[in-house]
Every structure is written in C-alpha cells, then in structure tokens.
C-alpha positions as CSV (number, residue, x, y, z in Angstrom):
1,M,3.1,8.3,57.1
2,F,4.4,8.5,53.5
3,S,3.8,5.7,51.1
4,K,5.1,5.0,47.6
5,S,2.6,5.8,44.9
6,K,1.6,3.2,42.4
7,I,2.2,5.7,39.5
8,N,5.9,5.2,39.8
9,D,5.6,1.4,39.7
10,P,6.5,-0.2,36.4
11,A,3.5,-1.4,34.4
12,P,4.7,-4.9,33.5
13,K,4.7,-6.0,37.2
14,P,0.9,-5.6,37.7
15,E,0.2,-7.2,34.3
16,M,2.5,-10.2,35.0
17,K,0.7,-11.0,38.3
18,P,-2.8,-11.7,36.8
19,A,-1.3,-13.9,34.1
20,P,0.3,-16.4,36.4
21,M,-2.7,-16.5,38.7
22,P,-5.1,-18.4,36.3
23,A,-2.3,-20.8,35.3
24,S,-1.4,-21.6,39.0
25,S,-5.0,-21.8,40.2
26,G,-6.1,-24.3,37.6
27,S,-4.7,-27.7,36.5
28,K,-2.4,-28.4,33.6
29,D,-5.4,-28.7,31.3
30,S,-6.5,-25.2,32.1
31,A,-3.1,-23.6,31.3
32,P,-3.5,-23.9,27.4
33,A,-6.9,-22.2,27.6
34,P,-5.6,-18.7,28.2
35,K,-3.1,-19.1,25.4
36,T,-5.8,-20.2,23.0
37,E,-7.9,-17.2,23.9
38,F,-5.0,-14.9,23.4
39,K,-4.2,-16.3,19.9
40,A,-7.9,-16.2,18.9
41,S,-8.1,-12.5,19.7
42,A,-5.1,-11.6,17.4
43,P,-6.4,-10.3,14.0
44,K,-5.3,-12.1,10.9
45,A,-3.1,-10.0,8.5
46,K,-4.7,-9.2,5.2
47,P,-2.6,-10.2,2.3
48,A,-1.0,-7.4,0.3
49,A,-2.4,-6.4,-3.1
50,S,-0.8,-8.0,-6.2
51,V,0.9,-5.3,-8.2
52,L,1.2,-5.5,-12.0
53,S,4.0,-3.0,-12.8
54,S,4.0,-0.4,-15.5
55,D,6.4,-2.4,-17.7
56,L,4.2,-5.5,-17.7
57,H,1.9,-6.3,-20.6
58,I,-0.6,-9.2,-20.1
59,T,-2.7,-10.8,-22.8
60,G,-5.4,-13.0,-21.1
61,N,-7.9,-13.0,-18.3
62,I,-7.0,-12.4,-14.6
63,K,-9.1,-13.8,-11.8
64,T,-8.5,-13.6,-8.1
65,T,-10.4,-13.3,-4.8
66,G,-7.8,-10.8,-3.6
67,D,-6.8,-7.3,-4.4
68,I,-5.0,-6.2,-7.6
69,Q,-3.2,-2.9,-8.5
70,V,-2.6,-2.6,-12.2
71,E,0.0,-0.1,-13.5
72,G,0.7,-1.9,-16.8
73,T,-1.4,-3.0,-19.8
74,V,-3.9,-5.9,-19.7
75,E,-5.7,-7.1,-22.8
76,G,-8.4,-9.3,-21.3
77,D,-11.0,-9.5,-18.5
78,I,-10.1,-8.8,-14.8
79,R,-12.1,-10.2,-11.9
80,A,-11.0,-9.3,-8.3
81,H,-12.2,-8.2,-4.9
82,L,-10.5,-4.7,-5.0
83,L,-9.2,-3.5,-8.3
84,T,-7.1,-0.3,-8.5
85,I,-6.2,0.8,-12.0
86,G,-3.2,3.1,-11.9
87,E,-2.7,6.3,-13.9
88,S,-0.3,4.6,-16.3
89,A,-2.5,1.5,-16.8
90,T,-4.6,0.5,-19.8
91,I,-7.2,-2.2,-19.6
92,K,-8.9,-3.5,-22.7
93,G,-11.6,-5.8,-21.6
94,E,-14.3,-6.2,-19.0
95,V,-13.5,-5.3,-15.4
96,M,-15.4,-6.9,-12.5
97,A,-14.7,-6.2,-8.8
98,D,-16.4,-5.5,-5.5
99,D,-14.5,-2.2,-5.4
100,V,-13.1,-0.6,-8.6
101,V,-10.9,2.5,-8.5
102,V,-10.0,3.9,-11.9
103,N,-7.1,6.3,-12.2
104,G,-6.0,5.2,-15.7
105,R,-7.7,4.0,-18.9
106,V,-10.4,1.3,-19.4
107,V,-11.8,0.3,-22.8
108,G,-14.6,-2.0,-21.9
109,K,-17.4,-2.7,-19.5
110,V,-16.9,-1.9,-15.8
111,R,-18.9,-3.8,-13.2
112,G,-18.6,-3.2,-9.5
113,L,-20.5,-2.7,-6.2
114,K,-18.5,0.5,-5.7
115,V,-17.0,2.2,-8.7
116,R,-14.9,5.3,-8.5
117,L,-13.5,7.3,-11.4
118,T,-10.8,9.7,-10.3
119,A,-9.9,13.0,-12.1
120,T,-7.3,11.1,-14.2
121,A,-9.7,8.3,-15.3
122,R,-10.5,7.6,-18.9
123,V,-13.3,5.1,-19.4
124,E,-14.7,4.1,-22.8
125,G,-17.5,1.6,-22.0
126,D,-20.6,1.0,-19.9
127,I,-20.5,1.1,-16.1
128,I,-22.8,-1.1,-14.1
129,H,-22.7,-0.3,-10.4
130,K,-24.4,-0.3,-7.1
131,T,-22.7,3.0,-6.0
132,I,-20.6,5.3,-8.2
133,A,-18.4,8.4,-7.7
134,I,-17.1,10.4,-10.6
135,E,-14.6,13.1,-9.8
136,S,-14.4,16.3,-11.7
137,G,-12.0,15.9,-14.7
138,A,-12.7,12.2,-15.3
139,H,-13.4,11.3,-19.0
140,F,-16.2,8.9,-19.5
141,E,-17.9,7.7,-22.7
142,G,-20.7,5.2,-22.3
143,S,-23.8,4.5,-20.2
144,V,-24.2,4.2,-16.5
145,Q,-26.7,1.7,-15.0
146,R,-27.4,1.1,-11.3
147,Q,-28.1,-2.5,-10.2
148,D,-28.5,-4.0,-6.8
149,D,-26.3,-6.9,-7.9
150,P,-24.0,-5.7,-10.7
151,L,-21.6,-8.6,-10.4
152,G,-24.1,-11.4,-10.7
153,A,-26.4,-9.8,-13.2
154,K,-24.5,-10.4,-16.4
155,S,-27.6,-11.9,-18.2
156,Q,-29.9,-9.0,-17.2
157,M,-28.5,-6.6,-19.8
158,P,-29.4,-8.5,-23.0
159,K,-32.8,-9.9,-21.7
160,P,-34.8,-6.6,-21.7
161,A,-34.3,-6.0,-25.5
162,P,-35.7,-9.5,-26.6
163,A,-38.5,-9.2,-24.1
164,A,-39.5,-5.8,-25.5
165,A,-39.6,-7.1,-29.1
166,P,-42.2,-9.9,-28.6
167,A,-44.4,-7.5,-26.6
168,A,-44.5,-5.0,-29.5
169,E,-45.7,-7.7,-32.0
C-alpha cells in the first residue's frame, strides 16, 4: 500500500549503477573507453596571466602567446594574446595584442583586435584596431585607425604615403 519514494534515496546510488553496467557488459578492452570519454570531456585549465609587479622595471621587448598584466614599467615592445596595463603601469614602446585593456600610461603605438581605454588610461600614440572602446575620462593624443587585421598590417601604414607621391607627379 505504501511505498518508499525515490526522492529520499541518495543520489550516488543511481549514478553508480549505470557506470558499472557498461564495464560489466563489455570485455576488458571496452572498460578503458568510458574512462577516455570522461577525460576528454574535462576542460583544460587556462594558464594564469603573467603579472609584472609595480616595482619591476623592464628594458627590452616582451613576447608571449599568453596573457600579461603589467603593473610596472616597460621600455620596449610588448606582444601578447591579452594585455592588461594596470593603473600604475607605464609602457614606452609599441603594444600589440588580440585584446588590449589600458588602465595606465602608454607612450607609443597600440595595435589590437579589441582595444579598450578605461577612464584612467593615458595614451600618447596612434591606435590601430578592429574594435575600440574609450571610456569617459581617458586621455588620448594621437590618431585612431580601424583595420580588419591590425596585428598583421604593419607595412600598410607607410605604403599609402609613397604611393600617393608618385601618383601626384
């Protein structure tokens, strides 16, 4: 007349029953297959960003395929996947990254697919971008140019000037 409801049953027991069934129904060769499928579904952890602290002063170029957060001073070019320039940071050189977030100071050219200048940003140089966002309060002196491929188009900037000169002659 009365039966025990399944709501009160602990959850691991129903989950444990399906797992042994495929292992017991197949041969020894089929047992590793579910383990491989489970491992393949686990996402890989993204490495943490490299942080250059506020007391660090670097003279030279920095190149990585990873992410960098700069809080100190860099005199040289920086190339990264995601570059975050902290409020206390100063960069004197060219900056190239897929995503650039400027909170501090940059003296030089900024190239990025996505460029964002926050309210505390100070940029003295040209910005070449695919998309740009400039918050109210950001200080910017230079030109802004949109390009579909701002990272691979280094040689496109100087070419228009010489091409125009022969056409005028």
